[in-house]
C-alpha positions as CSV (number, residue, x, y, z in Angstrom):
1,M,-15.0,-28.9,61.7
2,G,-12.2,-30.0,59.4
3,F,-8.5,-28.9,59.7
4,F,-8.7,-26.7,56.6
5,Q,-12.1,-25.2,57.4
6,K,-10.9,-24.1,60.9
7,L,-7.8,-22.5,59.2
8,K,-10.0,-20.7,56.6
9,D,-12.3,-19.4,59.3
10,G,-9.4,-18.3,61.5
11,L,-8.0,-16.3,58.6
12,F,-11.4,-14.6,57.9
13,K,-10.3,-11.1,59.0
14,T,-7.0,-11.2,57.0
15,R,-8.9,-12.5,54.0
16,K,-11.4,-9.5,54.2
17,N,-8.5,-7.1,54.5
18,M,-6.1,-8.5,51.9
19,T,-7.4,-11.2,49.7
20,D,-10.7,-9.6,48.9
21,K,-9.0,-6.4,48.0
22,V,-6.6,-8.4,45.7
23,D,-9.7,-10.0,44.1
24,E,-11.2,-6.6,43.6
25,L,-8.0,-5.2,42.0
26,V,-7.9,-8.3,39.7
27,A,-11.5,-7.8,38.6
28,N,-11.0,-4.2,37.8
29,T,-7.6,-4.6,36.1
30,Q,-7.7,-4.2,32.3
31,K,-4.0,-4.1,31.9
32,I,-1.1,-5.1,34.2
33,D,0.8,-1.9,34.5
34,D,2.6,0.2,37.2
35,D,-0.8,1.2,38.7
36,F,-1.6,-2.6,39.2
37,Y,1.8,-3.2,41.0
38,E,1.4,-0.1,43.1
39,E,-2.1,-0.9,44.4
40,L,-1.1,-4.5,45.0
41,T,2.0,-3.1,47.0
42,D,-0.3,-1.1,49.2
43,I,-2.7,-4.0,49.8
44,L,0.2,-6.1,51.1
45,L,1.6,-3.5,53.2
46,L,-1.7,-2.8,54.9
47,A,-1.9,-6.5,55.6
48,D,1.3,-6.2,57.5
49,V,3.4,-8.4,55.0
50,G,6.1,-5.8,55.7
51,V,8.3,-3.7,53.4
52,A,11.1,-6.1,52.7
53,A,8.7,-9.2,52.0
54,T,6.4,-7.0,49.9
55,D,9.2,-5.6,47.8
56,D,10.5,-9.1,47.3
57,I,7.1,-10.5,46.3
58,I,6.4,-7.6,43.8
59,E,9.8,-8.0,42.3
60,K,9.3,-11.6,41.7
61,L,5.8,-11.1,40.4
62,R,7.0,-8.6,37.8
63,A,9.7,-10.9,36.7
64,R,7.4,-13.9,36.3
65,I,4.7,-11.9,34.6
66,K,7.3,-10.6,32.1
67,S,9.1,-13.9,31.5
68,E,5.9,-15.8,31.2
69,G,4.1,-13.2,29.1
70,I,1.1,-13.0,31.5
71,K,-1.5,-10.5,30.4
72,D,-4.6,-11.7,32.4
73,A,-4.8,-10.5,35.9
74,T,-6.5,-13.7,37.0
75,V,-3.3,-15.5,36.1
76,A,-1.2,-12.9,37.9
77,R,-3.3,-13.7,41.0
78,E,-2.4,-17.4,40.6
79,T,1.3,-16.5,40.2
80,L,1.1,-14.3,43.3
81,K,-0.3,-17.2,45.3
82,S,2.6,-19.4,44.0
83,I,5.2,-16.7,45.0
84,M,3.7,-16.4,48.5
85,I,3.8,-20.1,49.0
86,D,7.5,-20.2,48.0
87,E,8.1,-17.1,50.3
88,M,6.7,-19.1,53.3
89,S,8.1,-22.5,52.7
90,L,11.1,-23.2,54.9
91,P,11.8,-26.7,55.7
92,R,11.6,-27.7,59.3
93,P,14.1,-30.2,60.8
94,P,12.6,-33.5,61.8
95,L,11.7,-34.0,65.4
96,K,14.2,-36.0,67.4
97,F,13.6,-37.4,71.0
98,P,14.4,-37.0,73.7
99,M,13.8,-33.3,73.2
100,V,13.8,-30.2,75.4
101,M,11.7,-27.4,74.1
102,F,12.3,-23.9,75.5
103,V,9.2,-21.7,74.9
104,V,10.0,-18.1,74.9
105,G,8.0,-14.9,74.3
106,V,6.9,-11.7,76.0
107,N,4.1,-11.9,78.6
108,G,0.7,-11.7,77.1
109,V,1.2,-13.5,73.8
110,G,-0.4,-16.7,75.0
111,K,2.8,-18.5,76.0
112,T,1.4,-20.7,78.8
113,T,-1.7,-21.6,76.9
114,T,0.5,-22.6,73.9
115,I,2.6,-24.9,76.1
116,G,-0.6,-26.6,77.3
117,K,-1.8,-27.1,73.7
118,L,1.7,-28.4,72.7
119,A,1.6,-30.9,75.5
120,L,-1.8,-32.2,74.3
121,R,-0.6,-32.3,70.7
122,F,2.4,-34.5,71.5
123,Q,0.5,-36.7,73.8
124,E,-2.0,-37.4,70.9
125,I,0.9,-38.7,68.7
126,G,1.9,-41.0,71.6
127,R,4.8,-39.1,73.2
128,S,5.4,-38.7,76.8
129,V,5.5,-35.0,78.0
130,M,6.8,-33.2,81.1
131,L,6.4,-29.4,81.7
132,A,8.9,-27.2,83.7
133,A,7.7,-23.8,85.3
134,A,10.9,-21.8,84.8
135,D,9.1,-18.5,84.5
136,T,9.6,-18.0,88.2
137,F,9.4,-14.1,88.2
138,R,5.8,-13.6,87.1
139,A,3.4,-14.0,89.7
140,A,0.8,-16.7,89.0
141,A,2.8,-18.1,86.1
142,D,3.2,-21.5,87.6
143,E,-0.5,-21.5,88.7
144,Q,-1.5,-21.1,85.1
145,L,0.9,-23.9,84.1
146,T,-0.4,-26.1,86.8
147,V,-3.9,-25.7,85.4
148,W,-2.6,-26.9,81.9
149,A,-0.6,-29.7,83.4
150,E,-3.7,-31.0,85.0
151,R,-5.8,-30.5,82.0
152,A,-3.2,-32.4,79.8
153,N,-2.5,-34.9,82.6
154,V,1.2,-34.4,82.5
155,P,3.7,-34.0,85.3
156,L,4.9,-30.4,86.2
157,I,8.3,-29.5,87.8
158,K,8.2,-26.2,89.7
159,Q,9.8,-24.4,92.6
160,C,8.7,-21.4,94.7
161,E,8.1,-18.0,93.2
162,G,11.5,-16.2,92.6
163,A,13.5,-19.2,92.5
164,D,16.5,-19.6,90.1
165,P,15.0,-20.7,86.7
166,A,18.2,-22.8,86.0
167,A,17.5,-24.8,89.2
168,V,14.1,-25.6,88.0
169,V,15.5,-26.7,84.7
170,F,18.1,-28.9,86.5
171,D,15.3,-30.7,88.6
172,A,13.2,-31.0,85.4
173,V,16.0,-32.6,83.4
174,Q,16.7,-35.1,86.2
175,A,13.0,-36.0,86.4
176,A,12.7,-36.2,82.6
177,K,15.8,-38.6,82.4
178,A,14.5,-40.8,85.3
179,R,11.1,-41.2,83.7
180,K,12.5,-41.5,80.1
181,T,10.3,-38.6,79.0
182,D,10.2,-37.9,75.3
183,L,9.5,-34.2,75.5
184,L,10.4,-31.7,78.3
185,I,8.7,-28.3,77.6
186,V,10.2,-25.4,79.6
187,D,8.2,-22.2,80.2
188,T,10.6,-19.2,80.4
189,A,10.4,-15.6,81.6
190,G,9.0,-13.1,79.1
191,R,11.3,-10.3,79.9
192,L,12.6,-8.0,77.1
193,H,13.4,-4.9,79.0
194,N,16.8,-6.3,79.9
195,K,18.1,-8.4,77.0
196,K,21.2,-9.2,78.8
197,N,19.5,-10.8,81.6
198,L,17.3,-12.8,79.2
199,M,20.4,-13.9,77.3
200,D,22.3,-14.9,80.5
201,E,19.3,-16.8,81.9
202,L,18.7,-18.8,78.6
203,S,22.5,-19.5,78.2
204,K,22.6,-20.8,81.8
205,M,19.7,-23.0,81.3
206,R,21.1,-24.2,78.0
207,R,24.5,-25.1,79.7
208,I,22.7,-27.2,82.2
209,I,21.0,-29.2,79.5
210,D,24.1,-29.7,77.5
211,R,25.9,-30.9,80.6
212,E,23.2,-33.1,82.2
213,Y,21.2,-34.2,79.3
214,A,23.6,-34.2,76.3
215,E,21.5,-36.8,74.4
216,A,18.6,-34.4,74.3
217,E,17.7,-32.3,71.1
218,V,17.2,-28.8,72.2
219,R,14.7,-26.4,70.4
220,C,13.8,-22.9,71.2
221,M,10.4,-21.8,70.2
222,L,9.4,-18.2,70.1
223,V,5.7,-17.5,70.6
224,L,4.3,-14.2,68.9
225,D,1.0,-12.7,69.1
226,A,-0.1,-12.0,65.5
227,T,-2.3,-9.1,66.6
228,T,0.7,-7.1,67.5
229,G,1.9,-7.0,63.8
230,Q,5.2,-5.2,63.3
231,N,5.7,-4.8,67.1
232,G,5.9,-8.6,67.2
233,L,8.3,-8.6,64.5
234,Q,10.5,-6.2,66.5
235,Q,10.2,-8.5,69.6
236,A,11.2,-11.5,67.4
237,K,14.4,-9.7,66.3
238,V,15.4,-9.1,70.0
239,F,14.7,-12.6,70.9
240,K,16.7,-13.9,68.0
241,E,19.7,-11.8,69.2
242,A,19.2,-13.3,72.7
243,A,18.6,-17.0,71.8
244,E,19.0,-19.4,69.0
245,I,15.4,-19.4,67.8
246,G,14.5,-22.7,66.0
247,G,11.0,-22.0,65.1
248,I,8.0,-19.6,65.5
249,I,4.6,-20.2,67.0
250,L,2.2,-17.5,65.8
251,T,-0.9,-17.2,68.1
252,K,-4.2,-15.3,67.8
253,L,-4.3,-15.2,63.8
254,D,-8.0,-15.4,64.1
255,G,-8.0,-12.0,65.9
256,T,-6.1,-9.9,63.3
257,A,-6.8,-8.5,59.9
258,K,-3.1,-8.4,59.5
259,G,-2.2,-12.0,59.1
260,G,0.3,-11.0,56.4
261,I,2.7,-10.7,59.4
262,A,3.4,-14.5,59.1
263,I,5.1,-13.6,55.7
264,A,7.0,-10.8,57.1
265,I,8.3,-12.8,60.1
266,R,9.4,-15.7,57.9
267,R,11.2,-13.2,55.5
268,E,12.9,-11.1,58.1
269,L,14.1,-13.9,60.5
270,N,14.6,-16.8,58.1
271,V,13.2,-19.1,60.8
272,P,10.3,-21.6,59.9
273,V,6.9,-21.0,61.4
274,W,6.1,-24.4,63.2
275,Y,2.6,-23.8,64.6
276,I,-0.2,-21.2,64.3
277,G,-3.0,-20.6,66.6
278,V,-6.4,-19.8,65.0
279,G,-8.8,-20.0,67.9
280,E,-9.2,-20.5,71.7
281,G,-9.8,-24.3,71.6
282,I,-7.4,-26.9,72.6
283,D,-7.1,-28.1,69.1
284,D,-6.8,-24.8,67.4
285,L,-3.0,-24.8,67.5
286,Q,-2.2,-26.3,64.1
287,S,1.0,-27.4,62.4
288,F,2.0,-24.7,59.8
289,N,1.8,-25.6,56.1
290,A,2.7,-22.8,53.7
291,Q,0.5,-24.2,50.9
292,E,-2.5,-24.6,53.1
293,F,-2.0,-21.2,54.8
294,V,-2.0,-19.4,51.4
295,E,-4.8,-21.6,50.0
296,A,-6.9,-20.7,53.0
297,L,-6.0,-17.0,52.5
298,F,-7.3,-17.0,48.9
């Protein structure tokens, strides 16, 4: 199955919930008036686009329709697509190696699976990868990561359960430097109940990298489960306060009718979505492209 078809299939539930309703609205619209905007607002909100992003989109749509003299609802639909693409387009900084990638997110969002898929993706483009099991507080976290490391055939640095995560990172940095590894991916604890602990832990690990591996580019990637909708957005806000988030990885988009959360997250956090997960398969983690995402939705 092609890349676009997978994306299209993965967004099936959101398309039924949002785009089919937009198309129905367009088909039944004789005149673009307040009722049209009101109904469109409801459709976007029900797809979890979020209040702020929805207001922004509707305001821009009103302005474009007025300035361009648009009377046909079909043309308004294309204008809506264009605005949504603009809303989601945020340039991503180029990849620089060597790189250390912190992967953060609450437990259950698919963090460990995502790390395994990332390892395979970077291997496919010829980069050497190493994993570090710094989520030392969750029972079986390193066992899960071990399975993925074996599957991807990449080295894994770990210590015993309950070990200091910073000590794991120190060992991993030394190993990555010695082996001239392009990418070190660090699995971190998904604890939100004590934001200060999370902040302190990430800061400590970051200081070790800055001291021991100054030449490495550091990226902090936040994994969010799309099925949690607005709850995921609240999680994202907390993590952004605790760490310098450089990008979002949105998983389980195929499992939700509210894929509009991707637009809400981008609008609220002003952080680019780097990857999206649209299935369980190894190659179902895809690079995010705003144009393709919106085209697949429509």
